[in-house]
Structures are given as C-alpha cells and as structure tokens.
ROVOLUM-539664 format. One line per 4 residues: number of its first residue (from 1); their letters; for each residue x, y, z of C-alpha. Coordinates in nm, 2 decimals. Example, Ala and Ser with C-alpha at 12.3 -4.5 7.8 and 13.67 -1.06 7.14 Angstrom:
2
1> AS> 1.23/-0.45/0.78 | 1.37/-0.11/0.71
END
This chain:
345
1> XXXX> 0.64/-16.56/-6.26 | 0.77/-16.25/-6.15 | 1.05/-16.05/-6.20 | 1.19/-15.95/-5.83
5> XXXX> 1.27/-16.25/-5.55 | 0.93/-16.26/-5.28 | 1.10/-16.14/-4.95 | 0.89/-16.34/-4.83
9> XXXX> 1.06/-16.68/-5.02 | 1.45/-16.59/-4.88 | 1.59/-16.74/-4.60 | 1.53/-16.63/-4.26
13> XXXX> 1.90/-16.57/-4.19 | 1.93/-16.29/-4.48 | 1.60/-16.13/-4.43 | 1.68/-15.86/-4.19
17> XXXX> 1.72/-15.61/-4.48 | 1.37/-15.67/-4.59 | 1.15/-15.75/-4.29 | 1.12/-15.49/-4.05
21> XXXX> 0.99/-15.73/-3.78 | 0.73/-16.01/-3.83 | 0.55/-16.08/-3.51 | 0.47/-16.44/-3.36
25> XXXX> 0.13/-16.56/-3.56 | -0.06/-16.56/-3.21 | -0.02/-16.25/-3.15 | -0.23/-16.10/-3.49
29> XXXX> -0.54/-16.16/-3.39 | -0.71/-15.92/-3.23 | -0.91/-16.16/-2.97 | -0.58/-16.33/-2.91
33> XXXX> -0.71/-16.64/-3.12 | -0.45/-16.79/-3.39 | -0.65/-16.80/-3.68 | -0.75/-16.43/-3.82
37> XXXX> -1.08/-16.38/-4.00 | -0.95/-16.11/-4.19 | -0.63/-16.08/-4.34 | -0.57/-15.60/-4.37
41> XXXX> -0.32/-15.62/-4.62 | -0.16/-15.20/-4.68 | 0.10/-15.11/-4.90 | 0.26/-14.79/-4.85
45> XXXX> 0.46/-14.56/-5.01 | 0.62/-14.28/-4.86 | 0.26/-14.15/-4.65 | 0.45/-14.24/-4.31
49> XXXX> 0.20/-14.03/-4.08 | -0.11/-14.07/-4.24 | -0.04/-14.50/-4.23 | 0.04/-14.47/-3.87
53> XXXX> -0.28/-14.27/-3.87 | -0.41/-14.57/-4.05 | -0.29/-14.85/-3.84 | -0.43/-14.66/-3.50
57> XXXX> -0.73/-14.67/-3.65 | -0.77/-14.98/-3.77 | -0.63/-15.13/-3.39 | -0.90/-14.89/-3.21
61> XXXX> -1.22/-15.00/-3.47 | -1.16/-15.37/-3.57 | -1.29/-15.62/-3.30 | -1.33/-15.90/-3.55
65> XXXX> -1.01/-16.17/-3.51 | -0.72/-16.00/-3.75 | -0.41/-15.98/-3.89 | -0.19/-15.69/-4.03
69> XXXX> 0.02/-15.67/-4.33 | 0.22/-15.42/-4.43 | 0.43/-15.40/-4.70 | 0.66/-15.10/-4.73
73> XXXX> 0.78/-15.02/-5.10 | 1.08/-14.87/-5.03 | 0.97/-14.50/-4.86 | 1.23/-14.28/-4.85
77> XXXX> 1.01/-14.08/-4.59 | 1.11/-14.37/-4.30 | 0.80/-14.49/-4.33 | 0.94/-14.85/-4.23
81> XXXX> 1.15/-14.79/-3.93 | 0.81/-14.53/-3.81 | 0.58/-14.84/-3.84 | 0.81/-15.13/-3.68
85> XXXX> 0.83/-14.86/-3.42 | 0.48/-14.83/-3.35 | 0.38/-15.14/-3.38 | 0.64/-15.42/-3.33
89> XXXX> 0.36/-15.64/-3.31 | 0.28/-15.67/-3.68 | 0.38/-15.79/-4.01 | 0.60/-15.60/-4.19
93> XXXX> 0.79/-15.58/-4.46 | 1.05/-15.30/-4.61 | 1.05/-15.37/-4.98 | 1.41/-15.26/-5.14
97> XXXX> 1.21/-15.16/-5.44 | 0.90/-15.00/-5.53 | 0.70/-15.29/-5.72 | 0.38/-15.10/-5.79
101> XXXX> 0.08/-15.13/-5.59 | -0.04/-15.44/-5.79 | 0.25/-15.66/-5.73 | 0.31/-15.54/-5.38
105> XXXX> -0.05/-15.67/-5.29 | 0.01/-15.99/-5.42 | 0.34/-16.05/-5.24 | 0.19/-15.89/-4.87
109> XXXX> -0.15/-16.09/-4.98 | 0.06/-16.45/-4.98 | 0.10/-16.48/-4.62 | -0.25/-16.39/-4.55
113> XXXX> -0.41/-16.63/-4.31 | -0.79/-16.54/-4.25 | -1.06/-16.64/-4.49 | -1.09/-16.27/-4.61
117> XXXX> -0.87/-16.02/-4.76 | -0.91/-15.71/-4.71 | -0.74/-15.41/-4.91 | -0.72/-15.08/-4.71
121> XXXX> -0.51/-14.83/-4.88 | -0.24/-14.63/-4.62 | -0.41/-14.26/-4.64 | -0.74/-14.40/-4.50
125> XXXX> -0.86/-14.37/-4.18 | -1.14/-14.66/-4.06 | -1.43/-14.48/-3.90 | -1.71/-14.66/-3.66
129> XXXX> -1.60/-15.01/-3.63 | -1.60/-15.02/-4.04 | -1.38/-15.31/-4.15 | -1.66/-15.53/-3.89
133> XXXX> -1.93/-15.40/-4.06 | -1.81/-15.46/-4.38 | -1.74/-15.87/-4.30 | -2.10/-15.85/-4.11
137> XXXX> -2.23/-15.69/-4.48 | -2.01/-15.99/-4.71 | -2.19/-16.26/-4.42 | -2.54/-16.10/-4.51
141> XXXX> -2.44/-16.09/-4.89 | -2.20/-16.35/-4.99 | -2.29/-16.37/-5.35 | -2.14/-16.06/-5.44
145> XXXX> -1.80/-16.21/-5.41 | -1.62/-15.82/-5.37 | -1.74/-15.60/-5.09 | -1.65/-15.23/-5.06
149> XXXX> -1.78/-14.92/-4.83 | -1.87/-14.54/-4.86 | -1.54/-14.35/-4.86 | -1.51/-13.97/-4.75
153> XXXX> -1.32/-13.66/-4.70 | -1.13/-13.56/-4.41 | -1.46/-13.30/-4.40 | -1.70/-13.62/-4.36
157> XXXX> -1.82/-13.54/-4.71 | -1.84/-13.77/-4.98 | -1.53/-13.86/-5.17 | -1.73/-14.07/-5.48
161> XXXX> -1.39/-14.28/-5.54 | -1.55/-14.63/-5.33 | -1.66/-14.78/-5.67 | -1.66/-14.72/-6.05
165> XXXX> -1.92/-14.84/-6.29 | -1.81/-14.99/-6.60 | -1.57/-14.85/-6.89 | -1.80/-14.83/-7.23
169> XXXX> -1.73/-14.61/-7.54 | -2.02/-14.38/-7.41 | -1.85/-14.30/-7.10 | -1.52/-14.27/-7.26
173> XXXX> -1.67/-14.04/-7.56 | -1.90/-13.83/-7.26 | -1.54/-13.80/-7.06 | -1.35/-13.64/-7.38
177> XXXX> -1.63/-13.42/-7.45 | -1.66/-13.34/-7.09 | -2.01/-13.39/-7.09 | -1.93/-13.61/-6.73
181> XXXX> -1.75/-13.28/-6.62 | -2.05/-13.05/-6.70 | -2.31/-13.29/-6.53 | -2.13/-13.49/-6.26
185> XXXX> -2.51/-13.53/-6.14 | -2.65/-13.69/-6.40 | -2.64/-14.06/-6.49 | -2.66/-14.07/-6.84
189> XXXX> -2.33/-13.85/-6.88 | -2.11/-13.92/-6.58 | -2.20/-14.28/-6.59 | -1.87/-14.41/-6.44
193> XXXX> -1.90/-14.21/-6.15 | -2.30/-14.27/-6.09 | -2.37/-13.98/-6.19 | -2.53/-13.78/-5.85
197> XXXX> -2.55/-14.12/-5.65 | -2.41/-14.00/-5.27 | -2.36/-14.38/-5.20 | -2.61/-14.38/-4.88
201> XXXX> -2.78/-14.72/-4.99 | -2.70/-15.05/-5.05 | -2.65/-15.11/-5.46 | -2.43/-15.37/-5.69
205> XXXX> -2.16/-15.21/-5.87 | -1.94/-15.29/-6.14 | -1.63/-15.19/-5.94 | -1.49/-15.17/-5.57
209> XXXX> -1.23/-14.96/-5.53 | -0.85/-15.10/-5.39 | -0.87/-14.83/-5.12 | -1.10/-15.00/-4.94
213> XXXX> -1.18/-15.38/-5.09 | -1.28/-15.70/-4.93 | -1.27/-16.02/-5.11 | -1.27/-16.40/-5.03
217> XXXX> -0.89/-16.54/-4.97 | -1.00/-16.86/-5.15 | -1.16/-16.61/-5.44 | -0.85/-16.39/-5.47
221> XXXX> -0.61/-16.70/-5.51 | -0.85/-16.84/-5.77 | -0.83/-16.46/-5.99 | -0.47/-16.50/-5.92
225> XXXX> -0.46/-16.17/-5.75 | -0.40/-15.87/-5.94 | -0.29/-15.87/-6.27 | 0.08/-15.72/-6.24
229> XXXX> 0.03/-15.61/-6.56 | -0.06/-15.29/-6.42 | 0.24/-15.06/-6.22 | -0.03/-14.85/-6.07
233> XXXX> -0.44/-14.75/-6.13 | -0.66/-15.05/-6.33 | -0.57/-15.33/-6.13 | -0.92/-15.34/-5.97
237> XXXX> -1.15/-15.28/-6.24 | -0.96/-15.61/-6.40 | -1.00/-15.81/-6.14 | -1.38/-15.72/-6.07
241> XXXX> -1.48/-15.77/-6.42 | -1.24/-16.11/-6.39 | -1.45/-16.20/-6.11 | -1.80/-16.12/-6.25
245> XXXX> -1.71/-16.35/-6.50 | -1.70/-16.58/-6.30 | -2.07/-16.51/-6.16 | -1.95/-16.23/-5.90
249> XXXX> -2.16/-15.93/-5.80 | -1.97/-15.65/-5.66 | -2.16/-15.43/-5.38 | -2.12/-15.22/-5.13
253> XXXX> -2.27/-15.06/-4.83 | -2.30/-14.73/-4.68 | -2.27/-14.90/-4.32 | -1.90/-14.96/-4.32
257> XXXX> -1.72/-14.58/-4.38 | -1.41/-14.47/-4.44 | -1.20/-14.17/-4.47 | -0.99/-14.15/-4.82
261> XXXX> -0.75/-13.87/-4.85 | -0.69/-13.96/-5.24 | -0.41/-13.92/-5.42 | -0.14/-13.89/-5.11
265> XXXX> 0.06/-14.16/-5.30 | 0.09/-13.98/-5.64 | 0.09/-13.63/-5.59 | 0.24/-13.49/-5.91
269> XXXX> -0.08/-13.42/-6.12 | 0.08/-13.49/-6.48 | 0.24/-13.81/-6.36 | -0.09/-13.93/-6.21
273> XXXX> -0.29/-13.85/-6.53 | -0.06/-14.03/-6.75 | -0.06/-14.33/-6.53 | -0.40/-14.34/-6.53
277> XXXX> -0.44/-14.31/-6.92 | -0.21/-14.58/-6.97 | -0.41/-14.83/-6.74 | -0.71/-14.73/-6.88
281> XXXX> -0.59/-14.75/-7.24 | -0.51/-15.10/-7.12 | -0.82/-15.17/-6.99 | -1.03/-15.10/-7.30
285> XXXX> -0.81/-15.32/-7.49 | -0.88/-15.61/-7.25 | -1.24/-15.56/-7.13 | -1.38/-15.36/-7.42
289> XXXX> -1.59/-15.59/-7.77 | -1.37/-15.63/-8.00 | -1.49/-15.42/-8.25 | -1.50/-15.13/-8.01
293> XXXX> -1.17/-15.13/-7.89 | -0.99/-14.90/-8.15 | -1.29/-14.66/-8.12 | -1.22/-14.68/-7.74
297> XXXX> -0.88/-14.62/-7.74 | -0.95/-14.26/-8.03 | -1.13/-14.14/-7.76 | -0.99/-14.14/-7.45
301> XXXX> -0.73/-14.01/-7.68 | -0.97/-13.66/-7.73 | -1.00/-13.66/-7.33 | -0.63/-13.47/-7.27
305> XXXX> -0.62/-13.35/-7.60 | -1.00/-13.13/-7.53 | -0.83/-13.03/-7.24 | -0.51/-12.87/-7.36
309> XXXX> -0.74/-12.68/-7.59 | -1.01/-12.57/-7.30 | -0.75/-12.50/-7.05 | -0.55/-12.30/-7.29
313> XXXX> -0.87/-12.07/-7.36 | -0.97/-12.04/-7.03 | -0.57/-11.95/-6.96 | -0.57/-11.68/-7.19
317> XXXX> -0.92/-11.54/-7.13 | -0.86/-11.53/-6.74 | -0.50/-11.53/-6.69 | -0.56/-11.74/-6.37
321> XXXX> -0.26/-11.93/-6.20 | -0.48/-12.19/-6.18 | -0.54/-12.23/-6.54 | -0.21/-12.17/-6.65
325> XXXX> -0.13/-12.48/-6.43 | -0.38/-12.66/-6.52 | -0.28/-12.66/-6.93 | 0.06/-12.67/-6.81
329> XXXX> 0.00/-13.07/-6.65 | -0.26/-13.16/-6.94 | -0.02/-13.06/-7.26 | 0.22/-13.25/-7.06
333> XXXX> 0.07/-13.53/-7.08 | -0.01/-13.51/-7.44 | 0.34/-13.51/-7.47 | 0.37/-13.83/-7.28
337> XXXX> 0.12/-13.97/-7.52 | 0.30/-14.26/-7.70 | 0.36/-14.38/-7.37 | 0.01/-14.41/-7.24
341> XXXX> -0.14/-14.51/-7.55 | 0.06/-14.81/-7.63 | -0.10/-14.90/-7.25 | 0.06/-15.15/-7.00
345> X> 0.24/-15.44/-7.14
END
C-alpha cells in the first residue's frame, strides 16, 4: 500500500505536470529493438549536472538494448527540465514531492520492461562499457541473483562503497570503539568494509550498493522491491538480506567499473549521519538474532557518543577548525538520538 499516488497511474490528460516526457517504447532500446534487456533506473534529487553526466555516460558506454527510467524527486535545481531538454527520448517522471530513494525506485521500476533492472545513482559515471560488462557477469554467475561492480572516485582511487559485509554485534562494537577507523585495512576490526580488500577480484559479498545494483526483474518483483520503510539508507542491505534468505548469493566483479561521487544528494554531515543511524537501528532490529538486538542498538548508540567525546578532546588540544566542525556535527547527531534510536516505522 502506498500513501502517494503513482504518477504512472494517473489519466493521460493529467500527466503533463508530473511527467516531462515519455518516449515511444521503440526508442528505448539502443539497437532499435522494442524489447530492452535491461531497464536502467536513475533517481535524481538536486544533482542536475551530475545526472546529465551520468545519462551521457550511459548513452556513450552501453551497447546492450536498454531503456532508461529517470525519476526526479522534486528537485529545485531545474533537473527535470534540463534532463527533458537533453534527453527527450527517455522516460522521465518529475514527481511533485520527494518520495525518498526506496519509494522512488519502486515507483520507477514498475514501468521496467527489461529482464534485468539496474539501479544507478545519478552521481555516477559509467566507464568502459560497465553496464554491458555487468550484464555479461550476471549471465556467467546466474546463481548470485544480485550483481555489482567496482566503484572509484573521480581520480581513479578506490571507492569501497560498492559493497559491504553484513552488520554483526562485533562489527558494530568495533565501529563504536573506533577500531574500524583506526585499523581500516583489518578484515577483523573493519569487517563491514571487508578490511583492505581493493575490490580488484570477483567475490561473493553480503550487500551490493544501491548505486550500481543489478537484479533480475522477476526477482525484484518477487521480493517486492525495496521496503519503503527505509526513507534513505539501508534499503539495499535489507533487500540483499531478504534475497539471501531465498538462496541468492550477491557477487561483484572488478570488470564493471563506474565513478561514484559519494553523497552528492546528501551534503549535510549531521543530517546524513542521523539518517544512517536511523537505518542501521532498523536493520539491527530486523536482521540481528533476536537475543542480540538490544545489545546491537546499545553498541550503535555508543558510536556517536564516543565521537562526540573524541572530537571534543581533539578540538581542544589542536584548536583545529576541522575538529571543531566534526564535534559540532556529532553533537548535533547526539541531540537527535531520540529520533534515530526509534528507527524507521
């Protein structure tokens, strides 16, 4: 059940305010075919120039028959208009309100016609036919069920956020104690980030990032897509855990590579951290063994509290503006603890 009408469900005569342009289906496939193999879903929010760069890279680097479904979450930077002008033949929905990442992807994916659905962040750039390579990988590893690639920053250095290990009481405790930060290359003390693994070989992983996330459309629909309880963060973790319960074994390949400019749609540090903690609280309560959930939330609560204390000490010792800013951000997060400790829903 949804609490916001789907723009695709309104009568044709009423769509003009919400849908900037719907292309004829025959124009979606890159080779002229009317049936795309993959439906590429891009949800944008105030990332106009990055979104345009992303869409240009998709067009330039993708040979597989595909369709592109762009959902703009009420951007105020002119994103919808700019996208419609630059790409008049793709499917663009200009939603009048920000539905959040999970719900927007679910709405956009309802129109998908491909065998596969690829979720692609707007702050990404496709490199070296990455989408084609990822689809080839999916065909050779069908048992995985969910597939991802390697993400890098603009300078080519590793962006490790392409995948994660599952949370555990140990991993949350390591984060709270600062061990994950102090020993980032240790698989023991930084298990959620897989320690020092450079994502330079093919591996099974627990969670594939939603920034470059391939799944069969049939599987997506069977799982109900993202759980819309998650407004921001945690939705791909939850989906991967549910998929794993049905036998999926997500994998990533270094052969499919994209640039990911992390956090372009969420620049406010304190707000971002509070949303992340709220999502993590929900995931702990949903996916931890029942007897570990209370301890897990307690350990998670210690994470921002420890950062408040450490950043305050370093700010006073060094008089560094950097540490003063961090202390202010973590203090703001701590003041919001009643909200994020409640989790989502």
